Every structure is written in C-alpha cells, then in structure tokens.
C-alpha positions as CSV (number, residue, x, y, z in Angstrom):
1,M,54.6,31.9,-0.8
2,R,54.0,30.5,2.6
3,I,50.6,32.2,2.8
4,S,49.8,30.8,-0.6
5,L,50.7,27.3,0.5
6,V,48.7,27.5,3.6
7,T,45.7,28.8,1.7
8,G,46.0,26.1,-0.8
9,S,46.2,23.4,1.9
10,F,43.1,24.8,3.6
11,L,41.1,24.8,0.3
12,L,42.2,21.3,-0.4
13,A,41.1,20.1,3.0
14,L,37.8,21.9,2.6
15,T,37.2,20.5,-0.8
16,G,38.1,17.0,0.5
17,S,35.7,17.3,3.4
18,V,32.9,18.4,1.1
19,A,33.5,15.6,-1.3
20,A,33.5,13.1,1.5
21,R,30.0,13.9,2.6
22,P,27.6,11.1,1.7
23,A,24.9,11.8,-0.8
24,V,21.5,12.4,0.7
25,T,18.9,10.0,-0.7
26,P,15.6,11.8,-1.5
27,P,12.5,10.5,0.2
28,L,10.9,7.4,-1.5
29,P,8.0,9.3,-3.1
30,E,10.4,11.8,-4.7
31,R,12.1,8.9,-6.5
32,M,8.9,7.4,-7.8
33,A,7.6,7.8,-11.4
34,D,4.1,8.7,-10.2
35,T,2.4,9.3,-6.8
36,G,-1.1,9.5,-8.0
37,G,-1.4,13.3,-8.1
38,G,-2.6,13.7,-4.5
39,T,-0.8,15.1,-1.5
40,Q,-0.9,11.8,0.6
41,L,0.7,8.5,-0.3
42,I,1.1,5.1,1.3
43,T,4.1,3.0,0.2
44,A,4.3,-0.8,0.7
45,E,7.8,-1.9,-0.1
46,A,9.2,-5.5,0.0
47,P,12.9,-6.5,-0.5
48,G,12.0,-8.7,-3.5
49,T,9.2,-10.5,-5.3
50,G,9.7,-13.6,-3.1
51,S,9.3,-11.6,0.1
52,T,6.4,-12.0,2.4
53,T,7.4,-9.1,4.7
54,G,8.4,-5.5,4.2
55,T,7.5,-1.9,5.3
56,V,4.5,0.3,4.9
57,S,5.0,4.0,5.3
58,W,2.5,6.9,4.9
59,W,3.5,10.3,3.6
60,N,2.3,13.9,3.3
61,L,3.3,16.4,0.7
62,R,4.2,19.6,2.4
63,S,5.5,22.7,0.5
64,G,6.6,20.5,-2.4
65,Q,8.4,18.0,-0.2
66,W,7.3,14.5,0.9
67,V,7.4,14.0,4.7
68,R,7.0,10.5,6.2
69,M,4.3,10.6,8.9
70,G,4.7,7.0,10.1
71,S,5.8,3.5,9.2
72,A,5.1,-0.1,10.3
73,S,6.2,-3.6,9.4
74,A,4.1,-5.1,6.7
75,R,3.1,-8.5,5.4
76,F,2.5,-9.5,1.8
77,G,1.1,-12.5,-0.1
78,A,2.2,-16.0,0.9
79,K,3.8,-16.4,-2.6
80,G,5.3,-12.9,-2.6
81,L,4.5,-10.1,-5.1
82,A,3.7,-10.1,-8.8
83,E,3.3,-7.4,-11.4
84,G,-0.3,-6.2,-11.1
85,K,-1.0,-6.1,-14.8
86,Q,0.0,-9.8,-15.2
87,R,-1.2,-11.1,-11.9
88,V,-3.4,-14.3,-11.9
89,Q,-6.2,-14.7,-9.3
90,G,-5.7,-17.4,-6.7
91,T,-1.9,-17.2,-6.8
92,N,-1.6,-15.7,-3.3
93,T,0.6,-12.9,-4.7
94,T,0.3,-9.2,-3.8
95,P,-0.1,-7.1,-7.0
96,T,2.5,-4.4,-7.5
97,G,1.5,-1.0,-8.9
98,L,0.0,2.3,-8.0
99,Y,-3.6,2.3,-6.9
100,D,-6.3,4.5,-5.5
101,L,-8.1,3.8,-2.2
102,P,-11.9,3.8,-2.9
103,Y,-13.1,3.5,0.7
104,A,-12.5,2.0,4.1
105,F,-14.5,-0.6,5.9
106,G,-14.5,-2.7,9.1
107,I,-16.2,-5.0,11.5
108,K,-15.3,-2.5,14.2
109,A,-16.3,1.2,14.2
110,A,-13.9,3.6,12.5
111,P,-11.2,4.9,14.8
112,A,-11.5,8.4,16.2
113,G,-10.6,11.1,13.7
114,T,-11.4,9.0,10.6
115,A,-12.5,11.2,7.7
116,Y,-12.4,8.5,5.0
117,P,-15.7,7.0,3.8
118,Y,-16.1,4.0,6.1
119,R,-18.5,1.1,5.7
120,R,-19.4,-1.2,8.5
121,V,-19.4,-4.9,8.0
122,S,-22.5,-6.9,8.9
123,D,-23.4,-10.6,8.7
124,R,-24.8,-9.9,5.2
125,S,-21.6,-8.4,3.8
126,W,-19.6,-10.3,1.2
127,W,-16.8,-9.6,-1.3
128,C,-17.6,-11.3,-4.6
129,Q,-14.6,-13.0,-6.3
130,D,-16.6,-15.2,-8.6
131,N,-15.4,-14.6,-12.2
132,E,-18.8,-15.5,-13.5
133,A,-20.7,-13.0,-11.4
134,S,-22.0,-9.6,-12.5
135,R,-20.6,-8.0,-9.3
136,Y,-17.1,-9.4,-9.6
137,N,-14.7,-7.7,-7.3
138,R,-17.3,-5.7,-5.4
139,W,-18.8,-5.6,-2.0
140,V,-22.2,-7.2,-2.2
141,E,-25.0,-7.3,0.4
142,P,-26.6,-9.8,0.5
143,L,-24.8,-12.3,-1.6
144,P,-26.4,-12.3,-5.0
145,A,-27.6,-15.5,-6.7
146,D,-24.9,-15.4,-9.4
147,C,-22.0,-15.1,-6.9
148,R,-21.2,-18.5,-5.4
149,A,-20.4,-18.5,-1.7
150,G,-17.4,-20.6,-2.3
151,E,-16.1,-17.9,-4.6
152,A,-16.7,-15.0,-2.2
153,E,-15.4,-13.8,1.2
154,H,-17.9,-13.5,4.0
155,L,-16.3,-10.4,5.5
156,I,-17.5,-10.8,9.0
157,A,-15.8,-14.2,9.2
158,Y,-12.4,-12.4,9.3
159,G,-12.8,-10.7,12.7
160,T,-9.1,-10.0,13.1
161,Q,-8.0,-9.0,9.6
162,Y,-11.1,-7.0,8.7
163,A,-11.5,-5.3,12.0
164,R,-10.5,-2.2,10.0
165,A,-9.3,-2.0,6.4
166,L,-8.9,0.1,3.2
167,V,-10.0,-1.2,-0.2
168,V,-7.1,-1.1,-2.6
169,G,-8.2,-0.1,-6.1
170,F,-6.4,-3.0,-7.8
171,N,-8.5,-4.4,-10.8
172,Y,-11.4,-2.3,-9.4
173,D,-12.6,0.4,-11.9
174,R,-12.8,-1.9,-14.9
175,P,-12.3,-5.4,-13.5
176,V,-10.5,-8.0,-15.7
177,R,-11.9,-11.4,-14.8
178,G,-9.2,-13.8,-13.6
179,R,-6.8,-11.1,-12.5
180,G,-7.9,-11.0,-8.9
181,A,-10.4,-9.5,-6.4
182,G,-10.6,-8.4,-2.8
183,I,-7.2,-6.8,-2.4
184,F,-7.1,-4.7,0.8
185,L,-4.8,-3.0,3.3
186,H,-5.9,-4.6,6.5
187,V,-4.9,-5.8,10.0
188,N,-2.4,-8.6,10.4
189,G,-3.7,-12.1,10.7
190,D,-1.6,-15.1,11.7
191,G,0.9,-14.9,8.9
192,A,1.3,-13.9,5.3
193,T,-1.8,-12.9,3.3
194,A,-3.6,-14.3,0.4
195,G,-2.5,-11.3,-1.7
196,C,-3.4,-8.3,0.5
197,V,-1.0,-6.0,2.4
198,S,-1.4,-6.2,6.2
199,V,-0.1,-4.2,9.1
200,P,-0.4,-4.3,12.9
201,A,-3.8,-3.1,14.3
202,A,-2.3,0.0,15.8
203,A,-0.8,1.0,12.5
204,M,-4.1,0.5,10.7
205,D,-5.8,2.8,13.1
206,R,-3.1,5.4,12.6
207,I,-3.5,5.2,8.9
208,L,-7.2,5.6,9.0
209,A,-7.0,8.6,11.3
210,W,-4.4,10.1,9.0
211,A,-6.0,9.5,5.6
212,D,-7.8,12.5,4.2
213,P,-10.0,11.9,1.1
214,D,-9.7,15.5,0.1
215,R,-5.9,14.9,-0.3
216,R,-6.5,11.9,-2.7
217,P,-4.2,9.3,-1.1
218,H,-2.9,6.4,-3.2
219,I,-1.0,3.3,-2.3
220,A,2.1,2.2,-4.2
221,I,3.2,-1.5,-3.8
222,G,6.5,-2.7,-5.1
223,T,9.9,-4.1,-4.4
224,R,13.2,-2.4,-3.6
225,S,14.6,-3.0,-7.1
226,G,14.0,-4.9,-10.3
227,P,11.1,-4.9,-12.8
228,T,8.6,-4.5,-9.9
229,A,10.6,-1.7,-8.1
230,I,8.2,0.6,-6.3
231,T,10.0,3.6,-7.9
232,R,8.7,2.5,-11.4
233,Y,5.1,3.1,-10.4
C-alpha cells in the first residue's frame, strides 16, 4: 500500500510538471495561411493598424521548418497600415498582404553576396505613380511624356532611402489605378514612410545578401491580430 501511494504521488507530480510546461508557439511563418510557396520569407509585423513601427524578420525553410535568419526594427506608413485590397493611393498607409519581390535596386552598388536581380539608379530613373500614365507603377527611364513629374518619384533624389531597396509586388502584376504605386522595402529615412516598409541600412544589406531568387522569397505585411493580422495572409 505504501509503495502504491508513493508511486501515485510520483506520477501525480510528474503529470503536474508536464502540464505546467508553457505551450511552445510555432514560428510565425508556420502560423500563416500562406507563405508564397518558396523557401524564403520576409515578415513585416506591426502591433496594430495605427502603428508606424514594428519588426521585420527574414526566414529560411529548412527540412520542413521555418528558421529565423535575422530581424530588425521596422517603420511603416505615417498613417499606419491598411488592407492592401482596399488601400487608396496617397493615404500614407502601408498595404497589408502577401507579395512577391520582383527585383532589387539602389543608388549604391549591390552589397557583396547579392544574388537578386539588382538595378542601379541613375539620374534618368523614375518610378511612375501617375494614374493616367501607360506605365503606371513601373520603373521608367527616362520619364515618359504621359507621366507627370509631379506624379512620379525621381529615385536618385532619395539618396538615403533608396541607397538599396527591394520592390514589393503590391499592385504590380495587374495594377489597379488609384490603389497605389511605388511600395518598397528600403533603408530608413528620417521617420515613418509614405507607405513603404523601411529598415536600418545594415539590415537592408543583410537582407539583400540573404535573398536568393531561386528560393522565391515573398514578403508578408500585417498586424499582430485583427482583420489585417499577418497570419491571415
């Protein structure tokens, strides 16, 4: 009887200790609805839609598990974040959603180890955001006659932000006019962005050296919870 009581007490203690263990939260990409089908992913997560700061992390899929390769503080639009499918151009909001990364560009040369397609900015390089232009939401060089300079970004004028950057495929493949143009992952400027995601220069260099086009990286942008939660994309 004594042995039985001791054994029972031991099992109860063991069961209690197991039950007390905190649940392990799976890595963020494993909790997402979609990661784009590749084996690399960038996540840009903000606390809420009104936030202008958050975290960017980059991940590799290894043997079926997502492993975080790095992270950095991030900045978002001056007016926070908005659902990408309903976003309106000129609102200074960062579009939430899951997007591909067509190519990289920069005023500076690509950092060592960059394998991603990389386009150098010159004084003839513009990004057309004119809703009436035939090349809406496209790099243009030189500025075409139907794209007004006041409705375009002269890329070389942003020496800090566009030192190095990645094009985010928001509204890119089949542009919807009025939804927004020129959304990038780029180097931090003085504060919040006009709708892009930005990170410190050192982090941007690390991301470009890490990104492998053969692994089809995507970027997921969203909030910690709610209708624009990053896990919904």
